[in-house]
C-alpha positions as CSV (number, residue, x, y, z in Angstrom):
1,M,29.2,106.9,-90.6
2,T,30.1,104.5,-93.5
3,M,29.0,106.0,-96.7
4,L,30.4,103.4,-99.2
5,S,30.9,99.7,-98.4
6,V,32.1,97.3,-101.0
7,S,32.2,93.5,-100.2
8,T,34.1,90.8,-102.1
9,L,33.5,92.4,-105.6
10,N,34.3,90.3,-108.6
11,Q,34.3,91.4,-112.3
12,Y,35.2,89.7,-115.5
13,Y,36.1,90.9,-119.0
14,G,35.3,87.8,-120.9
15,S,37.4,85.1,-119.4
16,S,39.7,87.6,-117.7
17,H,39.1,88.0,-114.0
18,T,39.7,91.7,-113.5
19,L,38.6,92.3,-110.0
20,R,39.1,89.6,-107.4
21,G,37.2,89.8,-104.2
22,V,37.7,93.6,-103.6
23,S,36.4,95.0,-100.4
24,L,36.7,98.5,-99.1
25,E,34.9,101.1,-97.0
26,V,34.8,104.9,-97.0
27,D,33.3,106.9,-94.2
28,R,31.8,110.4,-94.4
29,G,34.5,113.0,-93.8
30,E,37.2,110.6,-94.8
31,C,39.5,110.4,-97.8
32,L,40.5,106.9,-99.0
33,A,43.3,106.7,-101.5
34,L,43.1,103.9,-104.0
35,M,46.6,103.2,-105.3
36,G,48.1,100.9,-107.8
37,R,50.1,100.9,-111.0
38,N,48.5,101.1,-114.5
39,G,46.4,98.2,-115.5
40,V,45.8,96.7,-112.0
41,G,42.0,97.4,-112.1
42,K,41.6,100.8,-110.5
43,T,39.4,102.4,-113.1
44,T,37.5,99.2,-113.6
45,L,36.6,99.3,-109.9
46,L,35.5,102.8,-110.1
47,Q,33.4,102.1,-113.2
48,C,31.7,99.3,-111.3
49,L,31.0,101.6,-108.4
50,M,29.3,104.0,-110.8
51,G,27.3,101.2,-112.5
52,V,29.0,101.7,-115.9
53,L,30.4,98.2,-115.7
54,P,28.4,95.3,-114.2
55,V,29.8,93.2,-111.4
56,T,29.7,89.4,-111.4
57,S,29.4,89.0,-107.7
58,G,29.7,90.9,-104.5
59,Q,27.8,93.8,-103.0
60,V,28.0,97.6,-103.1
61,L,26.2,99.6,-100.4
62,F,25.9,103.3,-100.5
63,D,24.5,105.2,-97.5
64,G,23.1,101.9,-96.2
65,H,21.3,101.0,-99.4
66,D,22.2,98.2,-101.9
67,I,23.1,99.8,-105.2
68,T,24.9,96.8,-106.7
69,R,22.6,96.6,-109.7
70,M,21.5,100.2,-109.8
71,K,21.7,102.2,-113.0
72,P,24.4,105.0,-113.3
73,H,21.9,107.8,-113.4
74,R,20.2,106.6,-110.3
75,R,23.5,106.4,-108.5
76,A,24.2,110.0,-109.5
77,A,20.8,111.1,-108.2
78,A,21.4,109.2,-104.9
79,G,24.6,111.3,-104.3
80,I,27.6,109.8,-106.0
81,A,29.7,112.1,-108.2
82,Y,32.5,110.9,-110.4
83,V,35.4,113.0,-111.8
84,P,36.6,110.6,-114.6
85,Q,40.2,110.0,-115.8
86,G,40.8,112.3,-118.8
87,R,38.2,114.9,-117.5
88,E,35.6,114.1,-120.2
89,I,34.1,117.6,-120.2
90,F,31.9,118.6,-123.1
91,A,34.3,120.3,-125.5
92,R,31.7,122.1,-127.6
93,L,29.7,123.4,-124.7
94,T,30.7,126.5,-122.8
95,V,32.1,126.4,-119.3
96,E,28.7,127.6,-118.0
97,E,26.9,124.9,-119.9
98,N,29.2,122.3,-118.6
99,L,28.5,123.4,-115.1
100,L,24.8,123.3,-115.6
101,M,25.1,119.7,-116.9
102,G,26.5,118.8,-113.5
103,M,23.2,120.0,-111.9
104,A,21.0,117.7,-114.0
105,V,20.3,115.5,-111.0
106,H,18.4,118.4,-109.4
107,S,15.0,119.7,-110.2
108,G,13.4,123.2,-110.5
109,S,15.5,126.2,-109.7
110,K,18.1,124.0,-108.2
111,A,18.9,122.8,-111.7
112,S,19.6,126.2,-113.1
113,R,21.3,128.2,-110.3
114,I,25.0,127.7,-110.2
115,D,26.3,127.8,-106.6
116,P,28.8,130.7,-106.5
117,E,31.0,128.6,-104.2
118,V,32.4,126.8,-107.2
119,Y,33.9,130.2,-108.4
120,E,35.4,130.6,-104.9
121,L,37.0,127.2,-105.2
122,F,38.1,127.7,-108.9
123,P,38.1,131.5,-109.7
124,V,39.4,130.9,-113.2
125,L,36.1,129.4,-114.2
126,K,34.2,132.6,-113.5
127,Q,36.4,134.4,-115.9
128,M,35.8,131.8,-118.7
129,L,32.1,131.1,-118.4
130,Q,31.4,131.7,-122.1
131,R,34.5,130.0,-123.4
132,R,34.1,126.5,-124.9
133,G,35.3,123.7,-122.7
134,G,37.6,122.4,-125.4
135,D,39.4,125.7,-125.5
136,L,40.6,125.4,-121.9
137,S,44.0,124.0,-120.9
138,G,44.2,120.5,-119.4
139,G,44.4,121.9,-115.9
140,Q,41.5,124.2,-116.4
141,Q,39.4,121.4,-117.8
142,Q,40.2,119.3,-114.7
143,Q,39.0,122.2,-112.5
144,L,35.8,122.4,-114.6
145,A,35.3,118.6,-114.2
146,I,35.6,118.8,-110.4
147,A,33.4,121.9,-110.2
148,R,30.8,120.1,-112.4
149,A,30.8,117.1,-110.0
150,L,30.5,119.3,-106.9
151,L,27.4,121.0,-108.2
152,A,25.6,117.7,-107.9
153,K,26.0,118.2,-104.1
154,P,27.3,114.6,-103.7
155,K,27.6,112.6,-100.5
156,L,30.4,110.7,-102.1
157,I,32.9,112.0,-104.7
158,I,35.1,109.7,-106.7
159,F,38.3,111.1,-108.3
160,D,40.1,109.0,-111.0
161,E,43.7,110.2,-111.2
162,P,43.0,114.0,-111.0
163,T,46.7,114.9,-111.3
164,E,47.3,113.1,-114.6
165,G,48.8,115.4,-117.2
166,I,48.2,118.5,-115.0
167,Q,50.7,121.3,-114.4
168,P,52.1,121.5,-110.9
169,S,50.5,124.9,-110.0
170,I,47.0,123.5,-110.7
171,I,47.8,120.3,-108.9
172,K,48.3,122.5,-105.8
173,D,44.9,124.1,-106.4
174,I,43.2,120.7,-106.7
175,E,44.9,119.5,-103.6
176,R,43.7,122.5,-101.7
177,V,40.1,121.9,-102.8
178,I,40.1,118.2,-101.9
179,R,41.6,119.0,-98.5
180,L,38.8,121.6,-97.9
181,L,36.2,119.0,-98.9
182,R,37.6,116.4,-96.5
183,E,37.9,118.9,-93.6
184,R,34.3,119.9,-94.0
185,G,33.3,116.4,-93.1
186,D,30.1,116.2,-95.0
187,M,31.1,113.9,-97.8
188,A,33.2,110.8,-98.4
189,I,36.1,111.0,-100.8
190,L,37.5,108.1,-102.9
191,L,40.8,109.2,-104.5
192,C,42.3,107.0,-107.2
193,E,45.8,108.1,-107.7
194,Q,49.3,107.0,-108.8
195,Y,51.2,110.2,-107.6
196,F,52.0,109.0,-104.0
197,D,53.0,112.4,-102.6
198,F,49.6,113.8,-103.6
199,A,47.7,111.0,-102.1
200,Q,49.8,111.0,-98.9
201,A,49.0,114.7,-98.3
202,L,45.2,114.0,-98.4
203,A,44.4,110.4,-97.5
204,D,43.3,109.1,-94.1
205,R,43.7,105.6,-95.3
206,F,45.2,103.7,-98.3
207,I,44.2,100.7,-100.3
208,V,46.5,99.2,-102.9
209,L,45.4,97.1,-105.8
210,S,47.6,94.6,-107.8
211,R,46.3,92.4,-110.5
212,G,42.7,93.1,-109.5
213,E,43.0,92.3,-105.8
214,V,43.7,94.2,-102.6
215,V,47.3,93.6,-101.5
216,A,47.5,96.2,-98.8
217,A,45.2,98.4,-96.8
218,G,45.6,100.6,-93.7
219,S,45.7,104.0,-92.2
220,Q,48.6,106.5,-92.5
221,A,49.8,105.2,-89.1
222,E,49.4,101.5,-90.0
223,M,51.1,101.8,-93.4
224,G,54.2,104.0,-93.6
225,S,55.3,105.6,-96.8
226,E,57.8,102.9,-97.7
227,D,55.1,100.2,-97.2
228,V,52.8,101.8,-99.8
229,K,55.7,102.6,-102.2
230,R,56.9,98.9,-101.9
231,H,53.5,97.7,-102.9
232,L,53.3,100.1,-105.8
233,A,56.7,98.9,-107.1
234,V,55.6,95.2,-107.2
């Protein structure tokens, strides 16, 4: 089942045409890797999908519904979670308070009862519940950002370069969690990444952006490692 469908999306910063007819699809139970060098429009695309940036033309369908003009908080309530580049946790709040913020899309007891599964996925967080988010290491903050997103119980989770500035041991932990989420098959995953080996280990399909447009797309079988790397080097 197609969870996210993007059709001929265009976006401008002033007179600069930043996204040029971008189309993609992500199915439930699938991980799509969005690849590309710095400055090609990856984060811009993700922010358009979250409603943070407006689109000029094109359409975004989520779970069969048109969300092209929907506000960000409504997209979150509909089941889209975003793990932003740079983590963007609340530095002055405790780890527990950060986790509770991820549950703001729920109501009643569901908004205050932290699913213990997040501690199984990221045991370090349980040990640090009363520490301020800003006191955590970069890797621990990334784990917190992912856990916060998962507590929203999303149908689609978007990762914006989750390995950026993270130590190798925690990259392995993040890879393990994303693989587990994919294997469960109950959500769609859009993984924006520059680290090819990390994306290759997780992705079912690849899409490569260059100068705001899709220059290559296909499955692992259709696009060999060298094909993807060649496009990333352009």
